N, C-alpha and C positions, 0 to 999 in steps of 0.2 A: 538473912537466911531463914528459911521456914523450918520450925521445929518438927521433929518426927511426930509429936502428938497432933500438931495442926495438920500435917500432911495426912495422917491417918484419918482424922475427922473429915477432912475434905474428901478423901476417897470414899468413906462410908456414906457421906451425903450424896456423892455422885451415884453410888450403887443404888441407894434408896430411890433417887430421882429416876434413874433408868428403869428400875423395876416398876415404878408407878406409871410412868409414861408408856412403857411397853405393854403393861397389862391393859391399859385403857385403849390403846390402838388395837390390840387383839380383840377386846370386847366389842368395840365399835365397828371393826372391819376396816374403816378408813377414818382418819381424823386429821384435823389441821392444828397448827400451833395455837391459835386463839381458843379453839374448842378444848384442847388439852389443858391449857392454862386455867380455863374456867372450871374444868372438872377436878383437876388435881390440886388447885390452889397455889401452884407454883407460878412465878412471874413468867411473862412471855420470853424475856431474855434467857432465863434458866431452862425453859422448855425448849427454846431454840438450840441451846448448847447441847442439851440432852438428846434431841433428835439428831443432831449432827454426829454425836458420839455413837448412837445406835446405828446410824446409816453407815458410818465408817467401819463399824464392826460387822457389817453385813447382815444385821438383824432387821432393819427397816429399809424401805425404799420409797422414793417419791412415785406417786401414781396419779398425777394430774393436778388440777386445781378446782376449787369450789368457788363459785361466784359469790361476792359479798356485796354490802351496801356501797352505793356511790361508785359502782364499777370496779371496786377492789375485788381481788381474788386471793385466796389463800392456798398454799401448797398443801396437798393431801399426802399422808403417809400410810403405809400398810406394812404388815409383817411380811418379811421375805419367806415365802413358803419353803424354799429349798435350804434355809438356814439350819434345819434340823429335821430328823425323822424319828418316828415312833413305830416300833415293831409290836404289833398286837397278836397274841397267840392264844387260841382256845384249845386246850388239850383235853379231849374226851376219850372215852374208851374206844368208841367206834370211829370217830373222825377227828382230824386235826384241821382247824380253820385258822388261817393267818391273813393278816392285812398289814400293809405299810402305809402310814399316813405322814403327810408333811407337817410343818410346824404350825399350820393353821387348821389342821384336822381333816384335810381332804385326803381320802383314800386314793393313793396313786397306783396301788397294785394289791391283788388279793389272790389267794389260792386255797383250795379245800381238797382234801383227799382222805381216804381211809387211813386210820392210824396204824403205824407199824411198831407200836409201842409194846411189843411182847417183852421187851426188857428196857431198862432206862438207857442203855447204850444205843439200842436201835432207834429209840425215839429221838435222842439227841442228834444222831446222824440224819434222821429225816428232817428235823427242824433246821439243822444247819443247811441242808440242801435247799429247803424252802426259802430260808432267809437269803441265800445266794440268788435264787430265781426271782424273788420279789425285788431285791436290790437292783438286779440287772434290768428288770422291767422298768424301773424308775430312773435308770441311767446313773446309778451310784454303785458303790461296792458295799459288801456286808459291814465293813468296818466304819462306814460313814454313818451308820445308824446311831442316833444319840441315846436312845433308851429303848429297852425291850420290856414289855409287860406280859407275863405268862399267867393265864387263868387255868387253874387246876382244881379238881375236887380236893377236899380235905383241908388240912391246916399246915401251914408252913411253920416249922419249928426253927426259928432263927438262931437258937442257941447251938444247934448241931447241923443245920442245913439239911434237914430231912422233912419228909412229908408224911403226916399222920392222917388216919381216918380216910384213906383213899385206897380201898382194897382193889379197885379196878385198875390201878396203876402199879403193877408189881415192880419191886426194886427201888422205888423212891422212898421207902421207909428207912433205908440205910443212911447212917450219918454222912454228911457232905455230898449226898447224891444230887441235891439241887444246885450245888456249886458248878456242876457241869453246864448249866444253862448260861453261866457267865462266859463260857468259851465260845458260844455261838456267834456273838457279835463283838466280843471283847469290850463291851460297853456296860454302863450301869444297867442293872436289870432288877425287876420287881416280880415277886411271886405272890399272887393274890387268889383267894378262893373264887371259883368261877361264879357261884351264885352271888357273891358280893359284887363282882364286876357287872353281872347282869342287872343288879339293883341300881348300880351307878349309871348304867346305860339307860335304864328306864327313867331315872331321875333327870337325865340330861336330854334324852331324845324321845322317850316313850310316854307311857301312861302316867308315870310318876312326876312329870313336870308340874310344878306348882302344887304338889301334894307333899305336905311336910312329914306325914307319918304313913308309911306303907311297907309292905313286905313283898318280896318277889319269891315265889315258890317254884322250884324246878323239879319236875318229875320226869325221869327218863331212865337211862341205865342205872343211875343212882338218884338220890333225892338231896335237896339242899334248899337253904333259904337265905336271902340277903335281907337285912333289916335296916330301914332308914328311919331314924328318929330325929325329929325336929330338923329335917333336911340334911342330916349327916349320917354316913354309914356307921353302924354300930357293930364292932367286932367282938366285944366282950373282953374279959380279963386275959384270956389266953388265945384269943383269936377264934374261939369255937362257937361264938354266937351264930345261931341259924343252922346248926347241925341237927335238923329235925329228923333225920333218918334214925336217930337213937331214941326218939320218943317211944314210950311203952304202949304202942298201939298194935292191935291185932291179936289179942289174947284168944286162944282157941283155934287160930288158923294153923293148919298142918305145916305151912311154910316155916313157922317159927321152930319147928322141930328139926329143921335142917342144920347141919353142923356149922354152916357159915352165917347163920342168923345172928349170933351174938356179935360176930365181927362186923356185919353190915348194919345191925340195929333193927329193932322191931318194926318201925314204920317202913323203912326201906325194904325190908324182907317181904312185906305183904303188899306194898303199894308201888314199887318200881315197875318199869316196863316188863322186865323178866318175870316178875311176880304175877302181873296181869296175864301173861301167856300161860304160866303154870296153873293159875286158877282156872282159866278157861278150859284148858285141856282136862283138868281134873273134873270139871263139871260136864264134860262131854264134847267140847269143841276140839276134837283130836287133830283137826287139820291146821290149827293155829300155830304159826311159828314166829309171828311178830305181834307187837301190841297194835300196830296199825290194822292188821287183819282182824283182830278182836274188835276193835272199834268199828271197822267197816261192817262186820257181822252184826254188831249191836244196832247199827243204823238200819240194817236190813231186817231187823226183828228177830234174830236168832235168840232163843230163850237162854242158852248157856252164856252167850256173850252179854245179854242184858243183865243176867244175874252177876256176871263178873264186874260189869260197870257199876252195878248197884253196890257191890262190896267195896269197890274202889272209892265210891262216893262216901260210904260209911267211914272208911279208914281216914280218908282225907278230911272229912268233916270233923272227926274227933281230934285230929291233929290241929286243925285250924281253930277249933273251939279252945284248945289250950293256948294257942298263940293269941287269939282274941282276948282271952281273959287276962293274959299277962301284959300284952303290948298295946291293946286297943287301937289297932291300925285303922286308918280311914279306908284303905284300899288293899286288896290282895290281888297281885298280878300272877297269873299262872303261866309257866313257860316250861321249856324242856321238850324232849322228843315226844312225850306222851301228853303232858299238861298243855303244851302249846298247840296241839292238834285235836283236842277233844272238847273244845269250848261248848259246842252244841249239845254235848252229852253231860257235861259236868257242871257248868256255872249255875244254871237254874236249880237243879236238884241240890247243889251244895248250899245255896242260899237257904233253901227250905230246911235242910238238915241243920244248919247253924242256928236258925231261928228256934229249933226245938232243943238245941243243946246249950245255948248261952242266954243269960238274962239281958245282957247288953244288946243294943241294936247291932246286928252283924255288919261287918264292913262290906263295901262293894267288892265283887269278885269279877275280874275281867281277864281275858286272855291277852298276853303280850302282843303288841302290834309289830314288834321288832323281829319276830321269827327266830331264826338261828343266829342272827347278828348281835343279839343282846350282849354277850360276853365280849365280843370284839369291840363293839362301840363303847362299852364301859372301860375296856382297857385303853382305848384311845383317849377317852375323856379324862381318865385319871392320869394317863401317861403324858398328856400335853402339859399339864401343870408342872410336872417334874422336869420335862424336857425344856420348858421355858426357863426354869431355874438353872438348869445345867448350861444352856447356851449363854445366859446372862452372866453366870459365874465365870465362864471362860473369857468373856469379853470385859470383865470388870477390872479396874486398876488395882494394883496391890495396895493393901492397907498397912503395909510395913513401912 
């Protein structure tokens, strides 16, 4: 008779083997038993048993054969895409962007629409409807979603379920407000800062690939920064790393005299998209209603618009000078509604401004190639790892 200790040890080893084999199949896309044995160091019989277990659990499937020496061929395995789903959500003040990805990261459905987040209840109702529509498009139900990842401005306070430093999302600062997100899919959910997710997206799919130290700076309705140090996301002691909106930049600007400037922070008050419009109008471009109009006017040579852009470069340059002095990044990736669409106006002058402000060699400054998808792609990239753990845990034998 097998003792409980032996049974527990056997179950733990099985779990470890399954996680190792599953991870390698996912990384490689398709893999054979001999190939997996060589990579993992497990014996071929152990790999064979593990593959059978994962296939029986519906997590792997056979996908043909690969020709080998002397006419031999080996069965190939791949992850079953429909074994799990990740819901990715980018919650902004103006727009809500959503995507549903299967267990290999392929986006199977996506939707984008103006935000109806005038209150937290309105936003939850909108997200619930969108989750239903995405699930229906993929042929599943909302409750079949394995994991949901929500990207928001500000900081998720896990102690009371509230969102701090997100003035553009009214109502979410109340305790337990974020727990409403769990009701959308009835599944495990994660709330992450949107700039952090965008940095993860850049690291996986964008300009940050193979760059160990870089920052992603978002300039739009608000401002934010995701920090990658030695290839890993840095959140800080309280999750507030990268809240550059509160840098003391912009002394003397009339926008800092506005009542909401303390709530929004100095840099955000003078450098966000709304601030660009306010500055341009103050300088004489009275027709401007959006940051895009200001940028277009600057490209056309309008003096007030050019002066506005120059001030934006000054504020952003001073903020990046502090970031460079403290973090010494190799690369600065600009994104967001304003930062991602003004590369022709910002990047060159910003480099020149940094050269004059810092003694160190300034980092490269480039505009994100991911456009508005950075947060969603980061949510999918981070969510896949957690979703894999969840489906493997559900398929794992009991260790009792």
